[in-house]
Structures are given as C-alpha cells and as structure tokens.
N, C-alpha and C positions, 0 to 999 in steps of 0.2 A: 394413588391408584383409583381406578373407577369402582363404582359400587358393584357392577356386574363382573368385574374382573376377577379371575381366579389365577392362581399361580401357573396353571397349565396354559391358559390363554395368554398370559403375559409372555411365557416362553415361546409360544408359537408366533406371537406378534414380533418378538425380538428376532426370531429366526427369519421371518419374512423381511424385516428391515435389513438385516445383515445380508441376505441374499440379494436384495435390491442394490445394496451398496457394492457388493462384489460384481454384480452385473454392470453397474455404472463404471467401475474401475476397469473391467475388462474391455468395455467399449472405448474408454478413453485410451487404454494401452493400444488397442487396435488402430486408433487414429494417430497415435504418436510413434508408430513403428519405425519411421524414417523413410529414406528413399529406397526405391527399388533399384536393382542392378541396372535395368534399362535406363532409368533416369540418371544414374551416375555416369554411365557410358555416354549418353547424349551430352551431358555437361562437360565431360572430358573432351569430346570431339569439338564442341564449340570453343572451349578454351584453347585447344590445339590450333584451330583455324585462326583465332584471334592472335595468338602468338606468332603464327606464320606470317600473317599480314604485317604485324609490327616488325618482325625480323626483316622482311622484304623492304619495308619503308626505310629502316635504318641502313640497310645495305645500299639501297639506291642513293640515299643521302651521302654516304661515305664515298661511293664511286663518283658522284657529282662533285664533291669537294676535291677529290684527287684530280679529276679532269680540269677543274678550274685552276688548281695549283700548277699543273703542267702548262696550261695556256698562259698563265702569268709568267712562268719561267721563260717560255718561248718568246713572249713579247719583250721581256727585259733583255734577253740575249739578242734579239733582232734589233732593238734600239741601240744596243752597244755597237753592233757591227755597222749599223747605218751611220752612227755618229763618227766612228773611226773612218768610214769611207768618205764622207762628205768633208771631213776636216783634213783629209790628206791634201798636201800641196805639192805639186799640182794634181788635180783630179785626173785620173787616167782611165781611159776606157778599157774594159776587160771583163773577164768572167772568172771568179774564184769560188772555191768551195772547200769545206773541211769538216772535221769532227769537232763538235763543241763540248763533248763529254756529257755524261749523264744520259746517254741515249739520244742526244740532240745532234743534228747535222745542220750546217749552215751553207748557204749559197748566196753569193753577192754578184750582181751584174750591173755594170756601169756602161751605158751606151749613149753616144752622142745623138741628140735630137736635131739641133739646129746650130749653125755657126754664122758668125758675122764678124766684121771688123769695125771697131769703134775708134773714134778719135776724141780726145777730151775737148769740151766746148771752149775752154779758155786757152787753148794751145796757140802759141805765137809762132810756132815753126811752120814751114810750108806744109801744104796738104799732103798727107800720106806718110810723112817722115816720123810722126809720133803716134801713129795708129797701132793698135794691137788687136789680135783676134780673140774673140770670146766664143765659147761653146756652151750650149745648154745641154746638160747631161741628165738622163733618166737613171736614177739609182734605185735598184730593187734588191731587197734582202728578204730571204725567206729561211725560216727555221722549220725543219721537219723532224718528226719523231714517231715511233711506233707506240700505239696505245691499244693494248690487247690485240684484236684482229684487224684494227684499222691503222692506216698511215695518216697522220694528221700533219697539218702545216699552217704556219702563220706567215703572211707576207706584209711587208711594209714597203711603201713606195714614196719617193720624193723626187723633185727636180732641183738641180743645183747648177749654178753658173760657175764655169771654170775657165781658166785661160787656155785657149786653143794652141795648137802647135804653130810655130812660125814658119 
C-alpha cells in the first residue's frame, strides 16, 4: 500500500476499478450480441437464390442428358432401318412406315434416281445379250418422336446401286 493510502481510499479505488471492468464487459457484450434479424433474413434470401440457381443448373443438365440419350436412340434405330433397307435383295422402290416402340416412329423411303444398262467389259457374247439394268436409289430413313412439346426427328440418307427391273 501507499503511504497516503487509507482503507477508505483503497475501497473507493477498488470500486472504481470494478466499475471500469464492468463498463468494459458491457461494451464487449454489446459488440458480441450477434446478428440482427434483418441480417439473418438477407443471408437466407441470398442462400435461397444460390440454391435456386444450382437447382436450375442441375435440372438443365439432366434435361440435356435425356435429350442426348433420345437422339442416340433415334440414330441407332435409323441406322438399323437403313442397313436393313440397303441389304435387301433386290432393292425395291417404295415408302414404308411403322411404330418402333418407346415413342419412336420410323419412315423409310426408297426412290430411284437414275437407271442405266451395263454390259460386262470382258463379255464374249454379242452386244446386248448379257447386259443388265442398274438403278441408283436414294434411301432415306427418318425416326421421329415427341419430346415434351416438340416433335423431333433424325434423318439418314444414302444412295445405293441396285439391279433394275428387266
């Protein structure tokens, strides 16, 4: 203790120190109160907007994957019908269509483009007796299906030489 200090002055000094300590604690508590209701609402709105954007991006990706899968199925189906058409012997002009299942419909069109008569180069027979007609055919296959509000379609096209009618 100091020389001029009395028990009464010591008590007053301790009381002032304690008051200063409480004053500091209350100002610290005021600074550490937490978020206001407005701050919490704004944070929730921002989080909801971010989740909405993420949900929309995921949904768009899912729909794009589904559309790509349908396109791939249609291409495989169209290739199958095209292969069957061009491997038919003889190739016959005509227009056919049907249901392919799974919401897919097919259409096949075989049309003659040009015809000619050919004779083998090494033929020993008289001219015209061993010649045969050839026809160039356009073969088109398309697969169509309904995708939500749109009707979609894939077309494959080729040209094939076939033996013409005699």
